[in-house]
C-alpha positions as CSV (number, residue, x, y, z in Angstrom):
1,M,0.0,0.0,0.0
2,T,2.9,2.3,0.8
3,D,4.5,1.6,-2.6
4,L,1.2,2.4,-4.3
5,A,0.7,5.6,-2.4
6,S,4.3,6.7,-3.3
7,E,3.6,5.9,-7.0
8,L,0.3,7.9,-6.9
9,R,2.2,10.9,-5.5
10,D,4.8,10.6,-8.2
11,I,2.0,10.4,-10.9
12,E,0.4,13.5,-9.3
13,R,3.6,15.5,-9.5
14,K,4.1,14.6,-13.2
15,L,0.4,14.5,-14.0
16,F,0.5,16.9,-16.9
17,E,3.6,15.5,-18.4
18,I,2.1,12.1,-19.1
19,P,0.8,11.7,-22.8
20,D,-3.0,11.6,-23.3
21,E,-2.7,8.0,-24.6
22,K,-1.0,6.8,-21.4
23,V,-3.6,8.5,-19.2
24,A,-6.3,6.7,-21.2
25,Q,-4.7,3.4,-20.8
26,L,-4.0,3.9,-17.1
27,T,-7.6,4.9,-16.6
28,L,-9.0,1.9,-18.4
29,L,-6.6,-0.5,-16.5
30,I,-7.8,0.9,-13.1
31,E,-11.4,0.6,-14.0
32,R,-11.0,-3.0,-15.4
33,S,-9.1,-4.0,-12.3
34,R,-11.4,-2.4,-9.8
35,A,-13.6,-5.4,-9.3
36,L,-10.8,-8.0,-9.9
37,V,-7.5,-7.0,-8.2
38,L,-7.7,-3.6,-6.7
39,S,-10.0,-2.7,-3.8
40,V,-12.7,-0.2,-4.6
41,A,-11.1,2.3,-2.2
42,V,-7.6,2.0,-3.8
43,A,-9.0,2.2,-7.3
44,N,-11.1,5.3,-6.3
45,A,-7.9,6.9,-4.8
46,A,-6.0,6.3,-8.1
47,L,-8.8,7.7,-10.2
48,G,-9.0,10.7,-7.8
49,T,-5.3,11.3,-8.4
50,L,-5.9,11.3,-12.1
51,R,-9.1,13.4,-12.1
52,P,-7.5,16.8,-12.8
53,R,-6.0,15.2,-16.0
54,L,-9.1,13.4,-16.8
55,V,-11.1,16.6,-16.9
56,K,-8.6,17.9,-19.5
57,T,-8.0,14.6,-21.4
58,R,-11.5,13.1,-21.3
59,P,-10.3,9.5,-22.1
60,P,-13.1,7.0,-22.9
61,R,-14.5,5.3,-19.8
62,Y,-14.3,1.5,-19.5
63,L,-17.8,0.6,-20.6
64,T,-19.8,-2.2,-19.0
65,L,-23.4,-3.1,-19.5
66,Q,-24.1,-1.9,-16.0
67,R,-22.8,1.5,-17.0
68,V,-25.0,1.6,-20.1
69,F,-28.0,0.6,-18.0
70,C,-27.3,3.4,-15.5
71,H,-26.7,6.2,-18.1
72,P,-30.2,7.7,-18.2
73,F,-30.2,8.2,-14.4
74,E,-26.6,8.6,-13.5
75,D,-27.0,12.3,-12.8
76,L,-29.4,11.4,-10.0
77,L,-27.0,9.2,-8.0
78,V,-26.2,10.3,-4.5
79,M,-24.7,8.9,-1.3
80,G,-28.1,8.4,0.4
81,E,-28.7,7.7,4.0
82,E,-29.1,4.1,5.1
83,G,-32.7,2.9,4.6
84,V,-34.0,6.3,3.3
85,K,-35.3,6.9,-0.2
86,P,-34.1,10.3,-1.4
87,F,-36.9,12.1,-3.3
88,G,-35.9,12.6,-7.0
89,R,-32.5,10.9,-6.4
90,I,-31.2,7.4,-6.4
91,S,-28.8,6.1,-3.7
92,R,-25.6,4.6,-5.0
93,S,-25.9,1.8,-2.5
94,S,-28.9,0.6,-4.5
95,L,-27.0,0.1,-7.8
96,A,-25.5,-3.3,-7.1
97,P,-28.6,-5.1,-5.8
98,C,-30.9,-3.5,-8.5
99,W,-28.4,-4.4,-11.2
100,E,-28.2,-7.9,-10.0
101,F,-32.0,-8.1,-10.0
102,V,-32.1,-6.7,-13.5
103,L,-29.7,-9.4,-14.7
104,S,-31.9,-12.1,-13.0
105,C,-34.9,-10.7,-14.9
106,L,-33.3,-10.7,-18.4
107,D,-32.7,-13.5,-20.8
108,A,-29.2,-14.8,-20.3
109,A,-28.6,-15.3,-24.0
110,A,-29.6,-11.8,-24.8
111,V,-27.3,-10.4,-22.1
112,K,-24.4,-12.4,-23.5
113,Q,-25.1,-11.1,-27.0
114,L,-25.1,-7.5,-25.7
115,E,-21.9,-8.0,-23.9
116,A,-20.3,-9.5,-27.1
117,S,-21.5,-6.5,-29.0
118,L,-20.0,-4.2,-26.3
119,R,-16.6,-5.9,-26.5
120,A,-16.6,-5.7,-30.3
121,S,-17.4,-2.0,-30.4
122,P,-14.4,0.4,-30.7
123,A,-14.0,3.0,-27.9
124,P,-14.4,6.7,-29.0
125,D,-11.4,8.9,-29.5
126,I,-9.8,10.6,-26.6
127,G,-11.5,13.9,-26.0
128,S,-14.9,12.8,-27.5
129,G,-17.8,14.4,-25.9
130,Q,-20.1,11.5,-26.6
131,D,-19.7,7.7,-26.5
132,P,-21.8,6.3,-29.4
133,R,-21.8,2.9,-27.9
134,I,-24.1,4.0,-25.1
135,P,-27.2,5.0,-27.1
136,R,-26.7,2.2,-29.6
137,L,-26.6,-0.5,-26.9
138,G,-28.9,1.4,-24.6
139,A,-31.7,1.5,-27.1
140,T,-32.1,-2.2,-26.7
141,L,-31.1,-2.6,-23.0
142,W,-33.2,0.2,-21.7
143,K,-36.3,-1.0,-23.6
144,V,-36.1,-4.6,-22.5
145,A,-35.1,-3.9,-19.0
146,S,-37.8,-1.3,-18.4
147,Q,-40.5,-3.6,-19.7
148,R,-39.4,-6.5,-17.4
149,L,-39.0,-4.2,-14.4
150,R,-42.4,-2.7,-15.0
151,E,-43.9,-6.2,-15.0
152,E,-42.2,-6.9,-11.7
153,L,-43.2,-3.6,-10.1
154,S,-46.8,-4.0,-11.3
155,L,-47.0,-7.4,-9.8
156,A,-45.5,-6.2,-6.5
157,A,-48.0,-3.4,-6.3
158,A,-50.9,-5.9,-6.7
159,N,-49.5,-8.7,-4.7
160,P,-48.1,-8.0,-1.1
161,E,-46.4,-11.3,-1.0
162,H,-44.5,-10.6,-4.3
163,R,-43.6,-7.2,-3.0
164,A,-42.1,-8.7,0.2
165,V,-40.0,-11.1,-1.9
166,L,-38.9,-8.2,-4.1
167,V,-37.9,-6.1,-1.0
168,D,-36.0,-9.1,0.4
169,K,-34.0,-9.5,-2.9
170,L,-33.2,-5.8,-3.1
171,G,-32.4,-5.5,0.5
172,S,-34.7,-2.7,1.6
173,E,-37.8,-0.7,0.9
174,A,-35.6,2.2,-0.1
175,A,-33.9,0.1,-2.7
176,L,-37.3,-0.8,-4.1
177,G,-38.1,2.9,-4.4
178,D,-34.8,3.4,-6.2
179,L,-35.6,0.6,-8.6
180,T,-38.9,2.2,-9.3
181,D,-37.2,5.5,-10.2
182,M,-34.7,3.7,-12.3
183,T,-37.5,2.0,-14.3
184,C,-39.2,5.4,-14.8
185,L,-36.1,6.9,-16.3
186,L,-35.5,3.9,-18.5
187,E,-39.1,4.2,-19.8
188,L,-38.3,7.8,-20.8
189,A,-34.7,7.2,-21.7
190,P,-34.9,8.9,-25.2
191,E,-36.4,12.1,-23.6
192,A,-33.9,12.0,-20.7
193,E,-31.0,11.6,-23.1
194,K,-32.4,14.6,-25.2
195,L,-32.5,16.8,-22.1
196,R,-29.0,15.7,-21.0
197,E,-27.6,16.6,-24.5
198,A,-29.3,20.0,-24.4
199,M,-27.8,20.6,-20.9
200,S,-24.3,19.5,-21.7
201,P,-21.7,19.7,-20.5
202,K,-22.6,19.2,-16.8
203,P,-22.8,21.1,-14.5
204,V,-24.8,23.9,-16.2
205,G,-24.2,27.3,-14.5
206,R,-26.8,29.5,-16.1
207,L,-29.5,28.3,-18.4
208,L,-29.7,29.8,-21.8
209,D,-33.1,30.8,-23.3
210,E,-33.0,28.1,-25.8
211,Q,-32.2,25.5,-23.1
212,V,-35.2,26.7,-21.1
213,E,-37.5,26.4,-24.1
214,E,-36.1,22.9,-24.9
215,I,-36.8,21.8,-21.2
216,K,-40.4,23.2,-21.4
217,Q,-41.1,21.7,-24.7
218,T,-39.8,18.2,-23.9
219,Y,-41.6,18.0,-20.6
220,T,-44.9,19.3,-22.1
221,D,-44.6,16.6,-24.9
222,V,-44.1,13.9,-22.4
223,A,-46.7,15.1,-19.9
224,T,-49.5,15.4,-22.5
225,S,-48.6,12.1,-24.1
226,G,-49.7,10.0,-21.2
227,K,-46.3,8.2,-21.4
228,G,-44.4,7.2,-18.2
229,M,-43.8,9.4,-15.2
230,P,-42.8,12.9,-16.5
231,G,-41.6,14.0,-13.0
232,C,-38.4,12.0,-13.4
233,L,-37.4,14.4,-16.2
234,I,-37.6,17.3,-13.7
235,A,-35.1,15.3,-11.6
236,V,-32.7,15.1,-14.6
237,V,-32.9,18.9,-15.1
238,V,-32.4,19.8,-11.5
239,A,-29.5,17.4,-11.1
240,R,-27.6,18.9,-14.0
241,L,-27.7,22.4,-12.6
242,T,-25.2,24.0,-10.3
243,D,-28.1,26.0,-8.9
244,G,-31.2,23.9,-8.9
245,F,-33.4,26.9,-7.9
246,Q,-33.1,28.0,-11.6
247,A,-35.6,25.2,-12.3
248,L,-38.3,26.7,-10.1
249,P,-39.7,29.4,-12.5
250,I,-39.4,27.0,-15.4
251,F,-41.6,24.3,-13.9
252,D,-43.8,26.7,-12.0
253,S,-44.8,28.1,-15.4
254,L,-46.0,24.6,-16.5
255,G,-48.9,24.9,-14.0
256,E,-51.0,21.8,-13.7
257,L,-49.2,19.5,-16.1
258,P,-48.9,16.0,-14.5
259,T,-45.8,14.7,-12.8
260,G,-46.9,11.1,-12.3
261,I,-47.4,11.7,-8.6
262,D,-51.0,12.3,-7.5
263,G,-51.6,16.0,-6.5
264,M,-48.0,17.1,-7.2
265,K,-47.5,19.9,-9.8
266,P,-44.2,20.3,-11.6
267,G,-43.1,23.3,-9.4
268,Q,-43.9,21.3,-6.3
269,Y,-41.7,18.4,-7.6
270,V,-38.8,20.8,-7.9
271,R,-39.4,22.1,-4.3
272,A,-39.5,18.6,-2.9
273,M,-36.2,17.8,-4.7
274,L,-34.4,20.9,-3.5
275,S,-35.7,20.3,0.0
276,G,-34.2,16.7,-0.1
277,D,-30.9,17.9,-1.6
278,S,-30.7,20.6,1.2
279,K,-31.2,18.0,3.9
280,R,-28.4,15.8,2.5
281,F,-26.1,18.9,2.4
282,F,-26.9,19.8,5.9
283,G,-26.5,16.2,6.9
284,A,-23.1,16.0,5.2
285,V,-22.1,19.2,7.2
286,T,-23.2,17.7,10.4
287,R,-21.2,14.6,9.9
288,T,-18.0,16.4,9.0
289,D,-15.2,16.2,11.7
290,P,-14.2,19.8,12.5
291,T,-10.7,18.6,13.3
292,K,-10.2,17.2,9.8
293,I,-11.1,20.2,7.6
294,D,-8.9,23.1,6.7
295,D,-9.7,26.8,7.0
296,A,-10.5,27.4,3.2
297,K,-12.9,24.4,3.1
298,V,-14.6,25.7,6.2
299,A,-15.1,29.1,4.6
300,D,-16.5,27.4,1.5
301,M,-18.9,25.4,3.5
302,V,-20.1,28.3,5.5
303,G,-20.6,30.3,2.3
304,D,-22.6,27.5,0.6
305,F,-24.7,27.1,3.7
306,V,-25.6,30.7,4.0
307,S,-26.4,30.9,0.3
308,L,-28.6,27.8,0.5
309,I,-30.6,28.9,3.5
310,G,-31.1,32.3,1.8
311,R,-32.6,30.6,-1.2
312,L,-34.7,28.3,0.9
313,K,-36.1,31.2,3.0
314,K,-36.7,33.3,-0.1
315,D,-38.8,30.6,-1.7
316,G,-40.6,29.7,1.5
317,M,-38.9,26.3,1.8
318,A,-36.9,26.5,5.0
319,E,-39.4,24.9,7.3
320,G,-39.0,21.3,5.8
321,P,-35.3,21.0,6.5
322,Q,-35.3,23.2,9.6
323,P,-33.9,20.5,12.1
324,E,-31.1,19.5,9.8
325,M,-30.4,23.2,9.1
326,E,-30.0,24.0,12.8
327,A,-27.7,21.0,13.4
328,A,-25.5,22.1,10.4
329,S,-25.4,25.6,11.7
330,R,-24.1,24.4,15.1
331,Q,-21.5,22.2,13.4
332,L,-20.3,25.1,11.2
333,K,-19.8,27.2,14.3
334,D,-17.6,24.5,15.7
335,M,-15.7,24.2,12.4
336,V,-15.1,28.0,12.4
337,R,-13.9,27.9,16.0
338,I,-11.5,25.0,15.4
339,G,-10.5,25.3,11.7
340,V,-10.5,29.1,11.3
341,L,-10.0,30.7,14.6
342,G,-8.0,27.9,16.2
343,G,-4.4,29.0,16.5
344,I,-4.9,32.0,14.2
345,D,-2.8,34.2,16.3
346,E,0.2,31.8,15.9
347,K,-0.4,31.3,12.1
348,V,-0.8,35.1,11.2
349,L,1.8,36.5,13.5
350,G,4.1,33.6,12.6
351,G,3.8,34.6,9.0
352,I,4.8,38.2,9.7
353,D,7.6,37.1,12.1
354,A,9.0,34.8,9.3
355,V,9.4,37.9,7.1
356,L,10.6,40.2,9.8
357,S,13.4,37.7,10.5
358,L,14.4,37.0,6.9
359,P,17.3,34.6,6.8
360,P,20.7,35.8,5.3
361,A,20.9,35.4,1.5
362,E,23.6,32.7,1.9
363,E,21.1,30.3,3.5
364,G,19.7,29.6,0.1
365,E,16.4,28.9,-1.6
366,E,15.1,26.4,0.9
367,A,15.1,29.1,3.7
368,K,13.4,31.6,1.4
369,K,10.8,29.0,0.5
370,A,10.0,28.4,4.2
371,V,9.4,32.2,4.7
372,F,7.2,32.3,1.6
373,D,5.2,29.3,2.8
374,A,4.7,30.8,6.2
375,K,3.6,34.1,4.7
376,L,1.2,32.3,2.3
377,E,-0.3,30.2,5.0
378,A,-0.9,33.3,7.2
379,E,-2.6,35.1,4.3
380,N,-4.8,32.2,3.5
381,R,-6.0,31.9,7.1
382,V,-6.9,35.6,7.1
383,Y,-8.7,35.2,3.7
384,A,-10.8,32.4,5.3
385,L,-11.4,34.6,8.4
386,Q,-12.7,37.5,6.3
387,R,-14.9,35.2,4.2
388,V,-16.5,33.8,7.3
389,A,-16.8,37.2,8.9
390,R,-19.1,38.4,6.1
391,V,-21.7,35.8,7.0
392,A,-20.8,34.8,10.5
393,T,-24.1,36.1,11.9
394,E,-26.0,33.4,10.0
395,I,-24.3,30.7,12.1
396,G,-24.1,32.6,15.4
397,A,-20.3,33.0,15.1
398,D,-20.2,36.7,14.7
399,K,-18.9,37.5,18.3
400,D,-16.2,34.9,18.0
401,V,-15.1,36.1,14.6
402,S,-15.3,39.9,15.4
403,G,-13.3,39.2,18.6
404,A,-10.6,37.4,16.8
405,I,-10.4,40.2,14.2
406,K,-10.2,42.8,16.9
407,Q,-7.4,40.9,18.8
408,L,-5.4,40.2,15.7
409,T,-5.6,43.9,14.6
410,S,-4.1,44.9,18.0
411,Q,-1.4,42.3,17.8
412,I,-0.4,43.1,14.2
413,D,-0.6,46.9,15.0
414,N,1.9,46.3,17.9
415,T,4.1,44.3,15.7
416,G,4.1,47.1,13.1
417,N,4.8,49.7,15.7
418,T,7.7,47.7,17.1
419,L,9.1,47.5,13.6
420,L,8.7,51.2,13.1
421,A,10.5,51.9,16.4
422,D,13.4,49.6,15.3
423,I,13.7,51.4,11.9
424,K,13.8,54.9,13.7
425,A,16.3,53.6,16.3
426,G,18.6,52.5,13.4
427,K,18.4,48.7,14.3
428,L,17.8,47.9,10.6
429,N,20.5,50.1,9.3
430,G,22.8,47.2,8.7
431,E,20.3,45.4,6.6
432,G,19.5,48.4,4.5
433,P,16.4,50.2,3.2
434,E,15.3,47.5,0.9
435,A,15.2,44.8,3.6
436,A,13.3,47.3,5.8
437,R,10.7,47.9,3.1
438,T,10.2,44.2,2.6
439,K,9.4,43.8,6.4
440,L,7.2,46.9,6.5
441,F,5.2,45.7,3.5
442,A,4.6,42.4,5.2
443,A,3.2,44.0,8.3
444,V,1.1,46.5,6.3
445,R,-0.2,43.8,4.1
446,M,-1.4,41.6,7.0
447,L,-2.9,44.6,8.8
448,E,-4.7,45.6,5.7
449,L,-6.1,42.1,5.2
450,V,-7.2,41.8,8.8
451,A,-8.4,45.3,9.7
452,G,-8.8,47.2,6.4
453,S,-6.8,50.0,4.7
454,Q,-7.8,52.6,7.3
455,Y,-5.5,50.8,9.8
456,A,-2.7,50.0,7.3
457,N,-2.3,53.4,5.6
458,K,-0.9,55.1,8.8
459,L,1.6,52.4,9.3
460,M,2.6,52.5,5.7
461,K,3.0,56.3,5.7
462,D,5.0,56.4,9.0
463,G,7.2,53.5,7.9
464,M,8.1,54.9,4.6
465,A,9.0,58.2,6.2
466,A,11.3,56.4,8.6
467,I,12.9,54.3,5.9
468,A,13.5,57.5,3.9
469,R,15.7,58.8,6.8
470,M,17.8,55.6,6.9
471,P,21.4,55.7,5.6
472,Q,21.4,54.9,2.0
473,A,23.7,52.1,0.8
């Protein structure tokens, strides 16, 4: 394991020096080996190392029948809670039992024929946006699988004993709910694929007018055709958006069109999905260990949390996830206390001190790098502090954060005044004006980041005046 970890670090360092073809070969090898040699955790770690390059290179994925089967609903996959069916989403934990059940329902000879066709089909070129093998093989697999699954689900709905057997095979009621959603997407696979293509590449930041019209028209066509469960197409749209709230006005405008769920309008379907997604986000925050997350990530999570609750409140949706929201807020306050405020005096003042005690030039590049790293770490911590400060009231951390800023301002101000006194007393004459300026700029920079320019300007003005009176080299 140590050797593999070392090799992965070496790959990471040389990631963008590796030819595209090698990246593609390595990716395919890892994916082929995942179920045979490598553990899932090790394979995922390897793919995670390659991910920055995969985004650039886009090598063809190792294709399996299971991946073809999952394609129409892969955007909906989430890490769900044990035994809980996420609305409009499908738990990843349901994939294996559902796929095994699908295989048991299909004709073995037909499955072998599809697998043979898959092996014989050439992979797309590196960088291709589409894999033509998926729609070609999917057209057969999705149709046959959805028909057989619908038969099983209809029988389960009419016969409690058959339902009990099905739940036992899948492992839980939640998995049965996920299988139902999978079936609904497979039945509308052509329409789902049409929406995916219109909203590619994922994730979609801001919808264009033509995309909005495509979404409305596709949904209207399905909803008025009496075919399948139209609501699952709403799930595809929301899942491909970075901001799912964009879907609200689109589906609100579709009024009374059916979703396939009695009494639920399209706009209500979106709200139910957003509420469920919010609960999962809040749950993920609550489960995060405050001691294992860095300051920048804490600031990101606080910003995302505040943005999300703002949208929920604006659209009158905050009541549903209220308990989860409050638990996440308390957890974020702990994260701020530990990850942002914890040891901040030492980090920030340490960064200034590193510059104030610059090593002699003969100590070389390593010593200079240590100073640069300390200064960078200090600045990053202050950036995180200021990002949190802007929204700290929303998580009840405003007093802690404002207290830290006030204390830091005083400490940096004292450090700056001490430096100023040393310049005036001639203690830096031996180092020269340039070294004095470097040290002054470090103190001014940090004071400006923490307290603002109104505090930093005076130190800058007084410091430059004092340096101007130093003996010139």
